[in-house]
Structure formats: C-alpha cells, structure tokens
A tleap script that builds the chain and sets N, CA, C and O, in Angstrom:
source leaprc.protein.ff14SB
mol = sequence {
  NPRO SER HIE ALA PRO LYS TRP VAL TYR ASP
  ARG GLN GLN LEU TRP ASN GLU VAL GLU LYS
  VAL GLU ARG GLN TRP ASN ALA GLN LEU ALA
  ARG GLU MET ASN VAL ALA LEU PRO LYS GLU
  LEU SER HIE GLU GLU GLN GLU GLN LEU ALA
  ILE GLU PHE CYS ASN ASP VAL PHE VAL MET
  ASP GLY MET VAL ALA ASP LEU ALA ILE HIE
  ARG ASP ASP GLU GLU ASN PRO HIE PHE CHIE
}
set mol.1.N position { -52.185 208.876 -62.966 }
set mol.1.CA position { -51.703 207.754 -63.394 }
set mol.1.C position { -52.583 206.613 -63.866 }
set mol.1.O position { -53.692 206.390 -63.381 }
set mol.2.N position { -51.919 205.758 -65.034 }
set mol.2.CA position { -52.661 204.946 -65.619 }
set mol.2.C position { -53.173 203.684 -64.695 }
set mol.2.O position { -54.246 203.088 -64.783 }
set mol.3.N position { -51.973 203.431 -63.685 }
set mol.3.CA position { -52.569 202.399 -62.529 }
set mol.3.C position { -53.201 202.823 -61.336 }
set mol.3.O position { -53.294 202.079 -60.360 }
set mol.4.N position { -53.760 204.291 -61.372 }
set mol.4.CA position { -54.536 204.571 -60.188 }
set mol.4.C position { -55.793 203.907 -60.015 }
set mol.4.O position { -56.403 203.703 -61.065 }
set mol.5.N position { -56.390 203.477 -58.843 }
set mol.5.CA position { -57.751 202.833 -58.597 }
set mol.5.C position { -58.451 203.714 -58.940 }
set mol.5.O position { -58.109 204.896 -58.995 }
set mol.6.N position { -59.927 203.104 -59.324 }
set mol.6.CA position { -60.908 203.980 -59.622 }
set mol.6.C position { -61.731 204.991 -58.876 }
set mol.6.O position { -62.464 205.852 -59.363 }
set mol.7.N position { -61.424 204.674 -57.283 }
set mol.7.CA position { -62.000 205.505 -56.327 }
set mol.7.C position { -61.324 206.841 -56.286 }
set mol.7.O position { -61.787 207.738 -55.582 }
set mol.8.N position { -60.107 207.033 -57.107 }
set mol.8.CA position { -59.269 208.224 -57.211 }
set mol.8.C position { -60.621 209.487 -57.988 }
set mol.8.O position { -60.672 210.673 -57.663 }
set mol.9.N position { -61.302 209.008 -58.727 }
set mol.9.CA position { -61.987 209.721 -59.467 }
set mol.9.C position { -63.380 210.312 -58.753 }
set mol.9.O position { -64.051 211.238 -59.207 }
set mol.10.N position { -63.624 209.649 -57.673 }
set mol.10.CA position { -64.502 210.437 -56.942 }
set mol.10.C position { -64.022 211.412 -55.836 }
set mol.10.O position { -63.581 211.046 -54.746 }
set mol.11.N position { -64.138 212.495 -56.181 }
set mol.11.CA position { -63.306 213.918 -55.400 }
set mol.11.C position { -63.521 213.860 -53.774 }
set mol.11.O position { -62.716 214.268 -52.937 }
set mol.12.N position { -65.029 213.146 -53.483 }
set mol.12.CA position { -65.060 213.073 -51.874 }
set mol.12.C position { -64.079 211.726 -51.182 }
set mol.12.O position { -63.459 211.707 -50.118 }
set mol.13.N position { -64.215 210.703 -52.191 }
set mol.13.CA position { -63.383 209.652 -51.446 }
set mol.13.C position { -61.908 209.942 -51.754 }
set mol.13.O position { -61.137 209.544 -50.880 }
set mol.14.N position { -61.455 210.439 -52.616 }
set mol.14.CA position { -60.462 210.934 -52.938 }
set mol.14.C position { -59.576 211.897 -51.787 }
set mol.14.O position { -58.391 211.717 -51.506 }
set mol.15.N position { -60.158 212.588 -51.410 }
set mol.15.CA position { -59.904 213.578 -50.431 }
set mol.15.C position { -59.915 213.085 -48.829 }
set mol.15.O position { -59.173 213.439 -47.912 }
set mol.16.N position { -60.939 212.215 -48.833 }
set mol.16.CA position { -61.078 211.589 -47.439 }
set mol.16.C position { -59.973 210.686 -47.214 }
set mol.16.O position { -59.514 210.470 -46.093 }
set mol.17.N position { -59.498 210.102 -48.393 }
set mol.17.CA position { -58.403 209.099 -48.074 }
set mol.17.C position { -56.817 209.848 -48.192 }
set mol.17.O position { -55.780 209.236 -47.936 }
set mol.18.N position { -56.870 211.241 -48.617 }
set mol.18.CA position { -55.517 212.011 -48.436 }
set mol.18.C position { -55.676 212.327 -47.113 }
set mol.18.O position { -54.611 212.376 -46.498 }
set mol.19.N position { -56.736 212.573 -46.431 }
set mol.19.CA position { -56.592 212.948 -45.125 }
set mol.19.C position { -56.642 212.121 -44.048 }
set mol.19.O position { -56.384 212.512 -42.910 }
set mol.20.N position { -56.988 210.886 -44.351 }
set mol.20.CA position { -56.599 209.774 -43.606 }
set mol.20.C position { -55.101 209.485 -43.466 }
set mol.20.O position { -54.659 209.257 -42.340 }
set mol.21.N position { -54.326 209.479 -44.480 }
set mol.21.CA position { -53.154 209.418 -44.686 }
set mol.21.C position { -51.970 210.186 -43.739 }
set mol.21.O position { -51.037 209.699 -43.100 }
set mol.22.N position { -52.365 211.464 -43.903 }
set mol.22.CA position { -51.766 212.649 -43.196 }
set mol.22.C position { -51.825 212.616 -41.900 }
set mol.22.O position { -52.938 212.477 -41.395 }
set mol.23.N position { -50.752 212.726 -41.115 }
set mol.23.CA position { -51.012 212.576 -39.636 }
set mol.23.C position { -50.562 213.951 -38.746 }
set mol.23.O position { -50.936 214.333 -37.637 }
set mol.24.N position { -49.635 214.507 -39.678 }
set mol.24.CA position { -49.604 215.999 -38.940 }
set mol.24.C position { -50.457 217.044 -39.011 }
set mol.24.O position { -50.985 217.336 -40.084 }
set mol.25.N position { -50.689 217.713 -37.908 }
set mol.25.CA position { -51.773 218.713 -37.647 }
set mol.25.C position { -51.439 219.964 -38.636 }
set mol.25.O position { -52.441 220.551 -39.045 }
set mol.26.N position { -50.404 220.371 -39.003 }
set mol.26.CA position { -50.278 221.648 -39.905 }
set mol.26.C position { -49.977 221.177 -41.422 }
set mol.26.O position { -49.533 221.977 -42.246 }
set mol.27.N position { -50.266 219.734 -41.756 }
set mol.27.CA position { -50.042 219.341 -42.836 }
set mol.27.C position { -50.477 220.037 -44.211 }
set mol.27.O position { -51.704 219.985 -44.297 }
set mol.28.N position { -49.975 220.586 -45.167 }
set mol.28.CA position { -50.495 221.006 -46.567 }
set mol.28.C position { -50.999 219.913 -47.362 }
set mol.28.O position { -50.167 219.271 -48.002 }
set mol.29.N position { -52.165 219.604 -47.431 }
set mol.29.CA position { -52.863 218.535 -48.258 }
set mol.29.C position { -52.982 218.595 -49.855 }
set mol.29.O position { -53.022 217.672 -50.668 }
set mol.30.N position { -53.031 220.105 -50.053 }
set mol.30.CA position { -53.180 220.436 -51.573 }
set mol.30.C position { -52.704 221.763 -51.574 }
set mol.30.O position { -52.512 222.452 -50.573 }
set mol.31.N position { -52.517 222.099 -52.798 }
set mol.31.CA position { -51.991 223.235 -53.406 }
set mol.31.C position { -53.018 223.779 -54.484 }
set mol.31.O position { -53.555 222.902 -55.160 }
set mol.32.N position { -53.366 225.057 -54.740 }
set mol.32.CA position { -54.228 225.529 -55.678 }
set mol.32.C position { -53.585 226.502 -56.598 }
set mol.32.O position { -52.971 227.513 -56.258 }
set mol.33.N position { -53.841 225.993 -58.040 }
set mol.33.CA position { -53.287 226.990 -59.039 }
set mol.33.C position { -54.756 227.400 -59.660 }
set mol.33.O position { -55.810 226.764 -59.658 }
set mol.34.N position { -54.452 228.619 -60.160 }
set mol.34.CA position { -55.429 229.271 -61.042 }
set mol.34.C position { -54.931 229.553 -62.638 }
set mol.34.O position { -54.484 230.679 -62.853 }
set mol.35.N position { -54.976 228.717 -63.627 }
set mol.35.CA position { -54.412 228.470 -64.800 }
set mol.35.C position { -55.210 229.272 -65.789 }
set mol.35.O position { -56.387 228.931 -65.676 }
set mol.36.N position { -55.036 230.359 -66.874 }
set mol.36.CA position { -55.923 230.749 -67.836 }
set mol.36.C position { -55.862 229.626 -68.890 }
set mol.36.O position { -54.913 228.848 -68.987 }
set mol.37.N position { -56.909 229.611 -69.634 }
set mol.37.CA position { -57.061 229.073 -70.637 }
set mol.37.C position { -57.225 229.682 -72.043 }
set mol.37.O position { -58.083 230.562 -72.115 }
set mol.38.N position { -56.662 229.423 -73.003 }
set mol.38.CA position { -56.953 230.373 -74.468 }
set mol.38.C position { -58.225 230.393 -74.786 }
set mol.38.O position { -58.719 229.286 -74.999 }
set mol.39.N position { -58.981 231.405 -74.895 }
set mol.39.CA position { -60.238 231.427 -75.513 }
set mol.39.C position { -60.382 231.343 -76.886 }
set mol.39.O position { -61.489 231.322 -77.426 }
set mol.40.N position { -59.302 231.292 -77.503 }
set mol.40.CA position { -59.418 230.828 -78.936 }
set mol.40.C position { -59.681 229.436 -78.990 }
set mol.40.O position { -60.172 229.058 -80.054 }
set mol.41.N position { -59.472 228.524 -78.072 }
set mol.41.CA position { -59.387 227.119 -78.442 }
set mol.41.C position { -60.677 226.891 -77.992 }
set mol.41.O position { -61.170 227.601 -77.115 }
set mol.42.N position { -61.443 225.706 -78.651 }
set mol.42.CA position { -62.593 224.863 -78.425 }
set mol.42.C position { -62.651 224.481 -77.062 }
set mol.42.O position { -61.596 224.519 -76.428 }
set mol.43.N position { -63.805 224.082 -76.433 }
set mol.43.CA position { -63.781 223.515 -75.245 }
set mol.43.C position { -63.037 222.043 -74.869 }
set mol.43.O position { -62.505 221.643 -73.834 }
set mol.44.N position { -63.237 221.461 -76.118 }
set mol.44.CA position { -62.473 220.506 -76.045 }
set mol.44.C position { -60.649 220.379 -76.276 }
set mol.44.O position { -59.897 219.502 -75.849 }
set mol.45.N position { -60.384 221.377 -76.954 }
set mol.45.CA position { -59.161 221.847 -77.147 }
set mol.45.C position { -58.632 222.368 -75.534 }
set mol.45.O position { -57.585 222.011 -74.995 }
set mol.46.N position { -59.466 223.123 -75.066 }
set mol.46.CA position { -59.091 223.690 -73.741 }
set mol.46.C position { -58.988 222.617 -72.647 }
set mol.46.O position { -58.146 222.723 -71.756 }
set mol.47.N position { -59.856 221.568 -72.713 }
set mol.47.CA position { -59.688 220.465 -71.742 }
set mol.47.C position { -58.592 219.779 -71.999 }
set mol.47.O position { -57.912 219.590 -70.990 }
set mol.48.N position { -58.161 219.328 -72.992 }
set mol.48.CA position { -57.007 218.541 -73.491 }
set mol.48.C position { -55.793 219.272 -72.971 }
set mol.48.O position { -54.975 218.616 -72.326 }
set mol.49.N position { -55.582 220.577 -73.185 }
set mol.49.CA position { -54.297 221.171 -72.770 }
set mol.49.C position { -54.594 221.418 -71.127 }
set mol.49.O position { -53.673 221.862 -70.442 }
set mol.50.N position { -55.388 221.237 -70.754 }
set mol.50.CA position { -55.465 221.509 -68.914 }
set mol.50.C position { -55.272 220.049 -68.519 }
set mol.50.O position { -54.672 219.930 -67.451 }
set mol.51.N position { -55.628 218.909 -69.110 }
set mol.51.CA position { -55.306 217.539 -68.755 }
set mol.51.C position { -53.737 217.383 -69.327 }
set mol.51.O position { -52.960 216.928 -68.487 }
set mol.52.N position { -53.298 217.624 -70.332 }
set mol.52.CA position { -51.962 217.483 -70.443 }
set mol.52.C position { -51.024 218.286 -69.578 }
set mol.52.O position { -49.936 217.860 -69.191 }
set mol.53.N position { -51.541 219.533 -69.286 }
set mol.53.CA position { -50.612 220.342 -68.196 }
set mol.53.C position { -50.397 219.735 -66.879 }
set mol.53.O position { -49.320 219.799 -66.285 }
set mol.54.N position { -51.410 219.164 -66.450 }
set mol.54.CA position { -51.534 218.500 -65.097 }
set mol.54.C position { -50.748 217.430 -65.203 }
set mol.54.O position { -49.799 217.248 -64.441 }
set mol.55.N position { -51.100 216.541 -66.254 }
set mol.55.CA position { -50.093 215.111 -66.440 }
set mol.55.C position { -48.390 215.694 -66.339 }
set mol.55.O position { -47.513 215.153 -65.666 }
set mol.56.N position { -48.255 216.693 -67.034 }
set mol.56.CA position { -46.806 216.850 -67.265 }
set mol.56.C position { -46.240 217.553 -66.130 }
set mol.56.O position { -45.022 217.446 -65.984 }
set mol.57.N position { -46.824 218.177 -65.388 }
set mol.57.CA position { -46.483 218.938 -64.058 }
set mol.57.C position { -46.740 218.393 -62.976 }
set mol.57.O position { -45.992 218.723 -62.056 }
set mol.58.N position { -47.759 217.465 -62.676 }
set mol.58.CA position { -48.059 216.925 -61.467 }
set mol.58.C position { -47.889 215.359 -61.263 }
set mol.58.O position { -47.133 214.771 -60.489 }
set mol.59.N position { -48.725 214.891 -62.098 }
set mol.59.CA position { -48.829 213.361 -62.376 }
set mol.59.C position { -47.769 212.681 -62.468 }
set mol.59.O position { -47.511 211.694 -61.779 }
set mol.60.N position { -46.884 213.287 -63.565 }
set mol.60.CA position { -45.408 212.584 -63.793 }
set mol.60.C position { -44.493 212.779 -62.841 }
set mol.60.O position { -43.385 212.280 -63.040 }
set mol.61.N position { -44.737 213.584 -61.522 }
set mol.61.CA position { -44.010 213.531 -60.499 }
set mol.61.C position { -44.438 212.813 -59.345 }
set mol.61.O position { -43.765 212.735 -58.317 }
set mol.62.N position { -45.793 212.177 -59.547 }
set mol.62.CA position { -46.359 211.006 -58.528 }
set mol.62.C position { -47.498 212.034 -57.879 }
set mol.62.O position { -48.186 211.566 -56.971 }
set mol.63.N position { -47.693 213.162 -58.219 }
set mol.63.CA position { -49.038 213.782 -57.450 }
set mol.63.C position { -50.239 213.457 -58.000 }
set mol.63.O position { -50.327 212.769 -59.017 }
set mol.64.N position { -51.439 214.024 -57.237 }
set mol.64.CA position { -52.748 213.947 -57.834 }
set mol.64.C position { -53.209 215.160 -58.228 }
set mol.64.O position { -53.079 216.128 -57.479 }
set mol.65.N position { -53.753 215.260 -59.339 }
set mol.65.CA position { -54.355 216.618 -59.850 }
set mol.65.C position { -55.787 216.251 -59.799 }
set mol.65.O position { -56.240 215.293 -60.425 }
set mol.66.N position { -56.609 217.157 -58.919 }
set mol.66.CA position { -57.874 217.282 -59.192 }
set mol.66.C position { -58.118 218.704 -59.840 }
set mol.66.O position { -57.847 219.788 -59.324 }
set mol.67.N position { -58.625 218.497 -60.947 }
set mol.67.CA position { -58.790 219.280 -61.984 }
set mol.67.C position { -60.391 219.806 -62.110 }
set mol.67.O position { -61.305 218.982 -62.167 }
set mol.68.N position { -60.628 221.207 -62.147 }
set mol.68.CA position { -61.736 222.079 -62.353 }
set mol.68.C position { -61.856 223.133 -63.427 }
set mol.68.O position { -61.344 224.199 -63.087 }
set mol.69.N position { -62.319 223.126 -64.462 }
set mol.69.CA position { -62.483 224.062 -65.492 }
set mol.69.C position { -63.611 224.597 -65.172 }
set mol.69.O position { -64.599 223.956 -64.812 }
set mol.70.N position { -63.518 226.221 -65.316 }
set mol.70.CA position { -64.591 227.283 -65.283 }
set mol.70.C position { -64.405 227.808 -66.572 }
set mol.70.O position { -63.345 228.069 -67.142 }
set mol.71.N position { -65.973 227.974 -67.102 }
set mol.71.CA position { -66.435 228.641 -68.160 }
set mol.71.C position { -67.403 229.871 -67.806 }
set mol.71.O position { -68.024 230.568 -68.609 }
set mol.72.N position { -67.385 229.950 -66.655 }
set mol.72.CA position { -68.975 230.913 -66.367 }
set mol.72.C position { -68.711 232.488 -67.201 }
set mol.72.O position { -69.624 233.296 -67.367 }
set mol.73.N position { -67.441 232.685 -67.615 }
set mol.73.CA position { -67.105 233.938 -68.208 }
set mol.73.C position { -66.301 233.609 -69.464 }
set mol.73.O position { -65.094 233.370 -69.488 }
set mol.74.N position { -67.283 233.633 -70.686 }
set mol.74.CA position { -66.180 232.814 -71.639 }
set mol.74.C position { -65.048 233.781 -72.126 }
set mol.74.O position { -64.178 233.427 -72.922 }
set mol.75.N position { -65.137 235.066 -71.564 }
set mol.75.CA position { -63.810 235.717 -71.917 }
set mol.75.C position { -62.628 235.343 -70.994 }
set mol.75.O position { -61.473 235.637 -71.301 }
set mol.76.N position { -62.924 234.729 -69.929 }
set mol.76.CA position { -61.879 234.364 -68.993 }
set mol.76.C position { -61.893 232.701 -68.867 }
set mol.76.O position { -62.474 232.352 -67.839 }
set mol.77.N position { -61.509 231.852 -69.482 }
set mol.77.CA position { -61.943 230.413 -69.217 }
set mol.77.C position { -60.514 230.085 -68.560 }
set mol.77.O position { -59.467 230.510 -69.051 }
set mol.78.N position { -60.572 229.240 -67.331 }
set mol.78.CA position { -59.388 228.866 -66.446 }
set mol.78.C position { -59.778 227.685 -65.986 }
set mol.78.O position { -60.814 227.106 -66.316 }
set mol.79.N position { -58.798 227.225 -65.062 }
set mol.79.CA position { -58.997 225.871 -64.394 }
set mol.79.C position { -58.208 225.921 -63.235 }
set mol.79.O position { -57.201 226.630 -63.215 }
set mol.80.N position { -58.598 225.156 -62.136 }
set mol.80.CA position { -58.195 225.213 -60.846 }
set mol.80.C position { -57.953 223.668 -60.860 }
set mol.80.O position { -57.540 223.098 -59.850 }
savepdb mol mol.pdb
quit
C-alpha cells in the first residue's frame, strides 16, 4: 500500500520482519501462486497486469505481495 514503509521493498528485511511477528510454530507465513501472463503483451504490459492483479487481490485486503516475474521461456511468461 502507499503508506507502507520503504523497508518492505527489501525482500530479506520484509521476510525477516514477518518471521519476527509470527509466534506460532506451525504458522503459514506465505502462500505461493503461479499465474500465467499473456505472451502477446509487452514486458511492460505484463508487469503492469501482474502488479494490478496483486494489488486488487492481495494488497487491497491488507496483505503483502512479493512479486517475481519469470520470462526465461518466452512462450511461458508467468509470475509468482
């Protein structure tokens, strides 16, 4: 969200802070999703689509989204 502190953009610090807050030994700290991106879109359009999706589905509900786009296979662009 727009009010998030700058340190959340550092993945290492973000996940260290998440682990500090959670006290249950069996807590689920994260979930992973693998979402396909249309290969017909430009890289910029793919990135914008992924960001909008994460904002709409996760961030608007108060969750953190740690997004990684993979294009190692141009026929299968996707994000986690």
